[in-house]
C-alpha positions in Angstrom: 0.0 0.0 0.0 2.8 2.4 0.9 4.5 1.7 -2.5 1.2 2.5 -4.3 0.9 5.8 -2.4 4.4 6.9 -3.3 3.9 6.0 -7.0 0.6 8.0 -7.0 2.3 11.0 -5.3 5.1 11.0 -7.8 2.7 10.7 -10.7 0.6 13.7 -9.4 3.8 15.7 -8.9 5.0 14.9 -12.4 1.6 15.9 -13.9 1.5 19.2 -11.9 5.0 20.1 -13.1 4.1 19.4 -16.7 1.0 21.7 -16.4 3.3 24.7 -16.3 5.0 23.7 -19.6 3.3 24.5 -22.9 4.2 23.9 -26.5 4.6 27.1 -28.4 5.0 27.4 -32.2 7.6 30.0 -33.2 6.8 31.5 -36.6 9.7 33.3 -38.3 8.3 35.8 -40.9 11.6 36.3 -42.6 12.3 32.6 -43.3 8.7 31.4 -43.1 9.9 28.6 -40.8 7.9 27.2 -37.9 9.7 25.7 -34.9 8.5 24.2 -31.6 9.5 25.7 -28.3 8.6 24.8 -24.8 7.3 27.6 -22.6 7.8 27.4 -18.8 6.2 30.0 -16.6 7.2 30.7 -13.1 6.8 33.4 -10.4 9.3 34.5 -7.8 9.2 37.6 -5.6 6.3 39.1 -7.7 8.4 38.8 -10.9 7.0 36.5 -13.6 9.5 34.6 -15.7 8.8 33.1 -19.2 11.4 30.7 -20.5 11.1 29.7 -24.1 13.4 26.8 -24.8 14.3 25.1 -28.1 14.8 21.3 -27.9 18.1 21.2 -29.8 19.4 24.8 -30.3 20.1 26.7 -27.1 20.8 29.9 -29.2 17.1 30.1 -29.9 16.2 30.1 -26.1 14.6 33.2 -24.8 14.0 34.3 -21.2 11.7 37.2 -20.3 11.1 38.6 -16.9 7.9 40.6 -16.4 7.7 43.2 -13.6 4.0 43.9 -13.2 4.5 46.6 -10.5 6.5 48.8 -12.9 5.0 47.3 -16.1 8.3 46.5 -17.9 10.0 43.5 -19.4 13.7 42.4 -19.2 15.2 40.3 -21.9 18.9 39.6 -21.4 20.2 43.1 -20.5 17.6 45.0 -22.4 14.7 46.8 -20.6 11.4 47.2 -22.5 8.9 49.7 -21.2 5.2 49.8 -21.8 3.9 52.0 -24.6 0.3 53.3 -24.9 -0.2 50.9 -27.9 -2.4 47.8 -27.5 -3.2 44.8 -29.7 -6.6 43.3 -28.9 -7.9 39.9 -29.9 -11.1 38.2 -28.9 -9.3 36.4 -26.0 -6.5 38.8 -24.8 -5.4 42.3 -24.7 -1.7 42.6 -25.4 0.6 45.5 -24.3 3.4 46.7 -26.6 6.8 47.2 -25.1 9.8 48.9 -26.6 13.5 49.2 -25.8 14.2 51.7 -23.0 17.3 52.8 -24.9 17.1 52.8 -28.7 20.5 51.8 -30.1 20.0 51.5 -33.8 16.3 50.7 -34.2 13.2 50.0 -32.1 12.4 46.5 -31.1 8.9 45.8 -30.0 7.5 43.0 -27.9 3.8 42.3 -27.8 3.1 40.7 -24.5 0.3 39.6 -22.1 0.9 38.4 -18.6 -1.4 35.4 -18.9 -0.4 34.4 -22.5 3.2 35.4 -22.6 4.9 36.7 -25.7 2.8 37.0 -28.9 5.2 38.9 -31.2 8.8 40.2 -31.3 9.5 42.6 -34.1 12.6 44.5 -35.0 14.8 45.2 -37.9 15.1 41.9 -39.7 13.9 39.8 -36.8 10.1 39.3 -36.8 8.6 36.4 -34.9 5.2 35.3 -33.7 4.6 32.9 -30.8 1.4 30.8 -31.0 -0.1 27.9 -29.0 -1.3 26.5 -32.3 0.5 26.1 -35.6 -1.1 28.5 -38.1 -0.9 28.7 -41.8 1.3 31.4 -43.4 -1.5 33.6 -44.6 -3.1 33.8 -41.1 0.3 34.5 -39.6 1.0 37.3 -42.0 -2.4 38.8 -41.4 -1.9 38.9 -37.6 1.6 40.4 -38.0 0.2 43.1 -40.3 -2.5 43.9 -37.8 0.1 44.3 -35.1 2.3 46.5 -37.3 -0.7 48.7 -38.2 -1.6 49.1 -34.5 2.0 49.9 -33.7 2.2 52.6 -36.4 -1.3 54.0 -35.8 -1.2 57.8 -35.1 -3.4 58.9 -32.2 -4.9 62.2 -33.0 -6.2 63.6 -29.7 
């Protein structure tokens, strides 16, 4: 009986650990490639961490720290601050974040606390992150909607 209880406990622990991992499809708009990543979400000291890992190429790994109190993202040593721009779908509202210091061009991250990263766009590096693999025309349409929203001029 004790052995059965231990096996059940380990199985439940394994299932609960896997619940935090999600498969994400990375769509590269420049090469039109689709790759699978694993997203692991965690929280520590009111900072939310999103780790996107590639199964074979660690160069493609991405770690994002979200600080909800100040509403900014950290990627490597870059800080991304929230802009007034939003991208809204039927399920989520995404905030747009841009580099705190612009070095040669703006890089924009489209992010939601619950979903994670939806889009990373910058000069020559445009990626979409989906929980489902979409066809290229749908992917391009979503990317165009994001770019249009990013470039919209607010006349107030």
